[in-house]
C-alpha positions as CSV (number, residue, x, y, z in Angstrom):
1,M,86.0,-31.9,36.6
2,V,89.2,-32.9,38.0
3,K,91.0,-31.0,40.1
4,L,94.8,-31.0,40.6
5,A,96.2,-29.8,44.0
6,F,99.8,-28.0,43.3
7,G,101.6,-26.2,45.5
8,S,103.1,-22.8,45.7
9,F,106.3,-22.2,43.6
10,G,108.5,-20.7,46.3
11,D,107.9,-24.3,48.0
12,S,110.4,-25.5,45.4
13,F,113.4,-23.8,47.1
14,S,112.9,-24.8,50.3
15,P,115.3,-26.6,52.5
16,S,114.4,-30.0,52.2
17,S,113.7,-29.5,48.1
18,L,117.1,-28.1,47.8
19,R,118.0,-31.5,49.5
20,S,116.3,-33.8,47.3
21,Y,117.6,-31.8,43.8
22,L,120.9,-32.2,45.3
23,A,120.1,-36.0,46.1
24,E,118.3,-36.6,43.0
25,F,121.7,-35.3,40.9
26,I,124.1,-37.2,43.0
27,A,122.0,-40.5,42.6
28,T,121.3,-39.8,38.3
29,L,125.6,-38.6,38.5
30,L,126.2,-42.0,39.9
31,F,123.7,-44.2,37.1
32,V,125.5,-42.2,34.6
33,F,128.9,-42.5,35.4
34,A,128.6,-46.2,36.3
35,G,126.8,-47.1,33.6
36,V,128.9,-45.9,30.8
37,G,132.0,-46.2,32.1
38,S,130.9,-50.3,32.3
39,A,130.6,-49.5,28.4
40,I,134.0,-47.7,28.1
41,A,135.6,-50.2,30.7
42,Y,133.9,-53.4,28.4
43,G,135.2,-51.5,25.0
44,K,139.0,-51.0,26.4
45,L,139.1,-54.4,28.1
46,T,138.0,-56.5,24.6
47,A,140.9,-56.4,21.8
48,D,138.3,-55.9,19.4
49,A,135.2,-54.4,21.1
50,A,132.8,-56.6,19.6
51,L,129.3,-56.9,21.4
52,D,129.4,-60.5,21.8
53,P,126.5,-61.7,24.0
54,A,128.4,-62.2,27.3
55,G,130.0,-58.8,26.8
56,L,126.2,-56.9,26.7
57,V,125.5,-59.1,29.4
58,A,128.0,-57.6,31.5
59,V,127.2,-54.0,30.7
60,A,123.7,-54.6,31.2
61,I,124.4,-55.6,34.8
62,A,126.6,-53.3,35.5
63,H,123.8,-50.4,34.5
64,A,121.1,-52.6,36.5
65,F,123.5,-52.4,39.8
66,A,124.4,-48.9,39.1
67,L,120.2,-48.3,38.9
68,F,119.4,-50.2,42.3
69,V,122.2,-48.1,44.0
70,G,120.9,-44.8,43.0
71,V,117.5,-45.8,43.4
72,S,118.2,-47.3,47.0
73,M,120.3,-43.8,47.4
74,A,117.9,-41.6,47.1
75,A,114.7,-43.1,47.5
76,N,113.9,-41.8,51.4
77,I,115.1,-38.5,50.3
78,S,113.5,-37.4,47.1
79,G,111.6,-40.2,46.3
80,G,114.2,-42.1,43.6
81,H,113.3,-41.1,40.1
82,L,116.4,-40.6,39.1
83,N,114.8,-38.5,35.8
84,P,115.9,-34.9,35.7
85,A,112.4,-34.5,33.6
86,V,110.5,-36.0,36.5
87,T,112.2,-33.6,39.2
88,L,111.8,-30.7,37.2
89,G,108.5,-31.3,36.2
90,L,107.5,-31.7,39.9
91,A,109.4,-28.8,41.0
92,I,107.6,-26.5,38.5
93,G,104.7,-27.6,39.9
94,G,105.5,-26.9,43.7
95,T,105.3,-30.6,45.0
96,A,108.7,-31.4,45.1
């Protein structure tokens, strides 16, 4: 039989856990803001907003850079998941 190790629910509200939640929130906010912002900026800068390969690559590179910055920022604090579902699951399980 497989045993799973879970912490207590009270551990989810410790100061270090709250710090990790805040770091994940800020990193995810930065990732979404930069990613969507790059797509909107590309659409505004091009006259017809055509999806040419160069524009798609530029938006993809902006997404990759935003992901890199978000993970780099949150990795030492909370693991750098940049996924609210993972953070919520860890909070409910008490292992965040």
